[in-house]
C-alpha positions as CSV (number, residue, x, y, z in Angstrom):
1,X,105.4,116.5,127.8
2,X,102.4,114.5,126.7
3,X,98.9,113.6,127.8
4,X,97.4,110.3,128.7
5,X,96.8,109.3,125.0
6,X,100.3,110.3,124.0
7,X,99.3,113.6,122.1
8,X,101.6,116.7,123.1
9,X,100.1,118.5,125.8
10,X,100.1,121.9,124.0
11,X,97.7,120.6,121.6
12,X,94.0,121.2,122.3
13,X,91.8,118.2,122.4
14,X,90.0,119.5,119.4
15,X,93.4,119.6,117.5
16,X,94.2,116.1,118.6
17,X,90.7,114.9,117.3
18,X,91.6,116.5,114.0
19,X,95.0,114.9,113.9
20,X,93.5,111.5,114.4
21,X,90.8,111.9,111.8
22,X,93.6,113.2,109.4
23,X,95.7,110.3,110.0
24,X,92.8,107.6,109.8
25,X,91.8,109.2,106.5
26,X,95.4,108.7,105.1
27,X,95.6,112.6,104.6
28,X,98.8,114.5,106.0
29,X,98.9,117.5,107.8
30,X,101.0,120.1,106.0
31,X,103.5,122.6,107.5
32,X,100.6,125.0,108.3
33,X,99.1,122.3,110.4
34,X,96.1,121.8,107.9
35,X,94.9,118.2,107.4
36,X,95.4,117.6,103.6
37,X,96.6,121.2,103.1
38,X,98.9,122.4,100.2
39,X,101.3,124.4,102.5
40,X,99.9,127.7,101.2
41,X,97.8,128.9,104.2
42,X,100.6,130.5,106.2
43,X,104.4,131.6,105.7
44,X,106.7,129.6,107.8
45,X,110.3,128.4,107.8
46,X,110.6,124.8,109.3
47,X,114.2,123.9,108.5
48,X,117.1,125.4,106.9
49,X,120.1,122.8,105.9
50,X,122.8,123.3,106.2
51,X,122.5,126.0,109.0
52,X,125.8,127.1,108.7
53,X,128.5,127.4,105.9
54,X,132.1,128.4,105.5
55,X,133.0,131.5,104.1
56,X,134.2,132.0,100.1
57,X,132.6,128.7,99.1
58,X,129.5,128.0,97.0
59,X,126.6,126.4,99.0
60,X,123.1,125.4,98.3
61,X,121.0,126.0,101.2
62,X,117.7,124.0,101.3
63,X,114.7,125.7,103.1
64,X,111.7,123.6,103.9
65,X,108.6,125.5,105.3
66,X,105.1,126.9,103.8
67,X,104.0,129.8,101.8
68,X,106.8,130.1,99.3
69,X,105.8,131.9,96.2
70,X,107.5,133.5,93.2
71,X,105.9,137.0,93.7
72,X,106.9,138.4,96.1
73,X,110.3,136.4,95.6
74,X,111.5,135.3,99.2
75,X,115.1,136.2,100.2
76,X,117.5,134.4,102.2
77,X,119.5,136.6,104.8
78,X,122.9,135.5,105.8
79,X,125.1,137.0,108.6
80,X,128.8,136.3,108.8
81,X,129.7,135.3,112.2
82,X,133.2,137.1,112.3
83,X,132.0,140.7,111.8
84,X,128.2,140.4,111.8
85,X,128.1,141.6,108.0
86,X,124.8,140.5,106.2
87,X,124.4,139.2,102.7
88,X,121.1,138.2,101.0
89,X,120.2,135.9,98.0
90,X,117.0,135.4,96.3
91,X,115.3,132.1,97.0
92,X,114.6,129.7,93.9
93,X,111.1,128.4,94.9
94,X,110.6,124.9,94.0
95,X,107.0,124.5,95.5
96,X,105.1,126.2,98.2
97,X,106.9,124.2,100.8
98,X,110.7,124.2,99.5
99,X,113.2,126.2,98.1
100,X,117.1,126.9,97.5
101,X,119.2,129.7,98.2
102,X,122.9,129.9,96.9
103,X,125.3,131.1,99.5
104,X,128.7,132.4,99.1
105,X,130.1,134.6,101.7
106,X,133.1,137.0,101.3
107,X,135.9,136.3,103.8
108,X,135.7,138.4,106.8
109,X,138.1,141.1,107.4
110,X,140.6,140.9,110.3
């Protein structure tokens, strides 16, 4: 749903005005919704790719968002669908908006 000017209806008119000023200046709104921000004003996960991996294979999971720092170190939590067992891996932080986690889930028990 959008307003007459095409902006999403959930955005306030003040927010839309800020978005317009940001885009007109050439600045970009970061993942924390800050014009010309640096992805450090919040902690949020925006995307995880791939979102599912097969068991017993090495995969690098790419996590995009904001607020990722080396200390404290973020951790990725995986849940195996077959038996709901949980695994975790330390995220390798590339910058405040991106990190990688290595996944290798053991095969489930039948």
